[in-house]
C-alpha positions, 0 to 999 in steps of 0.5 A: 500500500502507498503511504501518504508523504509529509511535505512539511519543511524540515528545520534545516530547510527552513533555516536555509530559506531564512538565510537566503532571504537574509542575504538577499535583504542585506544586498538590497538595502545598500543598493536602495540606499545608494540609489536614493543618494543618487536621486537626492544628489540629482535633486540638489544639482537641479536646485543649484542650476535653478539658483544660478538661472535665477541669479542670471535673470536678476543680473539682466536688470542690474547691469550684470550684477548678482544680488550680493553686489546690488544695494537692497532698497528694502534694507538700504544695504548690501547682502551680508550673507547668502541668505540675504542675497537669495532673499533679494531675488524673492523680494524682486519676484524672480524666485517664488518658491524658496524650496530651491534653496534647500537640498535633500539630506541638507538644510531645507526651507519650510516654504513660508516666505511671508508677505510682499514686499519684505517677504520677511520669513523667507530663508530664515536661519537654517533654511538655506543650504547654499553658499556663494562666491561674492562679488562676481557678475554674469560676465565673470569667467564661466568655470568660477564656482558661484553656488556650492554646498555650505562649507565648514570653512569659508577660506579660498578654496573652502573646506568641508567636513567629510566626517559629517557625511550624511548628517544635517550639519554645517559643512557636511559632505555626501558619503564618499567626500563629495559635494555639489558645485554650480558654476557661472556658466550655469552648469552644476555637478557632484564633484569628489573632494581630495579625501573622504574624511576630516576637513577637506578641500577640492582635489589638486589638479596639475599645476597645483590648482583646483576647481576654485583657484583655477577660476580666480587667477590666483586671487582669493575670493570672498565667500558669502556663508549661509546663516545657520539655525539650531544645526550642529556647531557654528562656523568660526566667526567672520571678520568683525562687523562695523560698529553697532552692527549685530552678529547673526547666528554662525558669526555672520554679520546680520543685515539691517532689519527690513522696514516694519521688522524688529531688530535683534530678534532671530526667527525660529529655525526652519529645521 
């Protein structure tokens, strides 16, 4: 007589299946994380391009000058930091959505820009991810890095903190010691720095130059830093401001308050 066979898995077979599933999951998670990082970098590159396009639109109405070198009629002064310069473009209605000044896995605005004409809640401390090279124009050399991820040191060339890779912190890099740079010709890309850990700058090319120094003809440039909120450690203080001029967070001289806004009160961080 034929006996009925039991088709249940044995303990060994179950362990083998579980082990295979665990191995496949272990392979899938790093792949997903890497693909997600590439997608985030692509969004960051696109934001950098949009910022540069907006700066060029601004320059067409201001004799090729970018917003950091044009006196803001609402404040009566020049931009003291990158937040001020970019906010000027919102006040000029060239930019209507402040979220282009954010970056995935970095500093991001909350989308609330406030009311015309001051747009006083646009790009508050902690809501802008991008630093910029000051004093440039639309006619400056095309390969000049004009917009780039906020550095940990505003030297020329600037330095970033690769030990903070993947974290929301001042001067952080992407995993692998990479940052996003946008140039004056409108291009933007992810570039690898000289190392993957510690305080690190751009790679040195032949002749001892790098992406920053090759575009400045050996002349150090000034960097307009971002204004940080409650994120990580503040940057080293910038040069002392003029008498009576307050310091914003991160040691950056604060811009005079716009008409109708109170001086000496910092708004909450957007993070």
